[in-house]
C-alpha positions, 0 to 999 in steps of 0.5 A: 433639887426641883423635884425635892422642892415639890415634895417639901413644904415652905414651912420646913425652911422657915427660920423660927426667929425671923419667920422667913425662909432661911438666909445663910442657914446654920445648924447648932450642935442640938441639930436645929437650923437658923439664919446665921444673922438671926441666931448670932443677934439672938445670942448677942442680946441674951445673957444665956446662950441657949437654943431658941427651939429646945432651950438647950443651954451652952456654957460657951458659944458653940461653933455654928456649921453651915447646912449646905442642903438647907441652904440650897433648898432655901435658895430654891424656895426663894427663887420659886417664890420670886417667879410666882410673884412675878407671874402673878403680878404679870397676870394681874396686870394683864387682867387689869390692862384696858382693851381697846374701847374700854374705859381707862383709869384716870389716876394711873400714870404710865400704863393705864389700867382698866377702870372698875368704877366711875365716881359721879361726885369726883367725876373720875374713873378708877382702876381696882387699886385706885378705887380702894380709898372709896371702899375704905374711907368713910367720907368717900364711901358716900360717893355714888359709884357706877359702872365705868363710863366715858365722858363723865362730864355728860353725867353732870347737869349743865344747868346746876352742875349736879350729877344726873341721878334721876330720869324724867319719864314725862320729858324723857330726859336725865335730870339732877336733884334740883331739876326734879324739884324745879323745872320737872316738879310734878313730873314722873321722876324715877332714879336713873338706876331704876330707869336704866334697869327698865331700859336694860330689861327692855333691850334684853327683851328686844334682843331676845325677840330679835334672837327668836326672829333670827332663829326662825329665819335660820330655821326657814333658811334650813327649810328652804335649803331642804326644799331645794334639795328635795326639789333637785332630788325630785327633778333628777328623778323625773328627769331620769324617768323622762329620759328613760321613757323617751329613750324607750319610745325613741327606740320603739319608734326606730324599731317600728320604722325599721320594721315598716321599711323592711315590710315595705321592701319585702312587699315591693320585692314580691310585687317586682317578682310577680311582675317579672314572671308575668313579663317573662311569660308575655315576652315568650308569647310576644316572640312566638307571635312576632315569628308567626307575623313574619311568616304571614308577611312573607306569604303576602309578597307573591303576586300569583293568586294560585301560589298564594292560595296553595301557600295558605294551606301550609300556614298554621293558625296563630299559636296558643296564648294566655288571656291577660285581660284580668291579669295585672301586677298587685300593688301593695297598700303601703298606707295601711302599713304606716297606719298600723305602725303608728297605731303600735307606737300610739299604743305603746305611748298610751301604755307609758302615759298610763304608767306615768299617770299611775305613779303620779296619782300615787304620789299626789294621794299623799296630799289627800285631805278629808272633805265635808260639805258646807250646808250653809254654802248650798245654792239652789240653782247652778248657773246656765243649767238646763234643769232648774232643780240643780244645786251646788255646794262648797266644802267646809275646808278652804286652802290658801297654800301648799298642795291638797288632793280629794276624791269624789265618787259620781254614782250612776249617769247624770249631770255633775260638776266637780273642781275647786272655786273661790267663794260662791257669792257670784253664783247668785247671778244667773249669767255667771259662768263656771270658768277660771276667769270667774274663779272656778276650775272645774270639769263637768259631765255634759257639754251644756255648761260653757267654759267647762272641759266636756267629758266623753266617757263615763267616769265613776270616780274623780281625783282632784289635785291642787298645787296652790303655789304652782297654780296647778289643778289636775283631774284624774280618772281613778279607775283607769289612772288617767289624766282627764284635764289640767289647768296650768299657770293659774294665779290663786289669790284667795282661798280655794274650796272643793266645789260640787254640783249635781241635778236631782232629776238625773239621779246622780250622787256625788260624795266623798268619804264623809258626805253625800249630795244628791 
């Protein structure tokens, strides 16, 4: 039955007399259906007995037959309609019911519904049902309706008991119409709704700005998390690399120590074997000499001179012996063995340092920047110079955060200084020393500039890496991938500029890929 009701429309089960769903449906002989009460009343009020649909006439009132099928279908449609009406009413009630914090209808009794509008004239809030008079009655249509608000009495002027419909921008307060022509006359007064729209627009703008700030901070948090992840990844990589290097060094040191001990023990055994051979030979000679000494001693005992002389002729000369004057046990030089092993360890360590430095140099080159000299920053004389024809210059580019790297080629021999510096104004003072205390982190090719790390070997190309945030400045020799010097734990508070200095008489050229100073 339910399936059938889904396939048939409600119009097929309407009585053509009452236009409602059949109640106690009956069929006439012509096949049309009506409510039993409707067709009976129709025939009772009509002089002719005919079908209201096909107009077929009956001379005698025909017998009406109950249509069971139509009756069941009509009942089903009525039940469905009642359920739909109940469900719709329930949904409408749920939609209109007020949630916590929402304004309630002041007219509703029992369960109060959510207010749709508030009337500034009536000082009452209305739900959708109770608002209808304000939308249909001409007198109520003139009332000012606003979005529902609590405490409507606050919307009334306490002085004039009139709605606060205006806003005084001069005094920054809500006023009524009487206030606007009395106390607030000649003030900048606008409709309250206009000020509301302006304030709302301002709040929306503020909200948009706040949301933008929120998004920026979320992005920054994401960047920081990513940086932490990269830092951890780099820390794990360096830790693993360091563990591998130190493990290799420790194993090499252990192996070298075993080799040293083995070599010393072998040398000791050789010396002992040599000494044992010499001592065995000496003991043989000593035995023979002691035997001869015993024989001689016996001959000295007789007191008869003749007997002694005759006995001496029978005594042989001393047995032949080896000359031990220049023979001794060779003592090995253990010290040079230790030195040789240490040199091997040192050589291996230097090799590992070169590998690490080469890898580090390759990494810092990712931060390479283009450097150009700033002609306006050239100073005619470097401080504490042995040559008055020296000059120094900064780059045009300055850096106040992050990491950067640049390379400088130093041509031929001579005096030069390379590094980073703060602004160079203090160079005009002859007593200025190029030191970190004065804002200069540099290396130089000669010893005469105090405060600089001196370089003993000839260098042709220098790489300079700066980590501003970490307070780190490193100098690399490019050709052999070696770390020349580093400043650590620096505190940078100003922009840093690549710094260069050279002397003309030295025939030195310092240049980057873009500029040359000579």
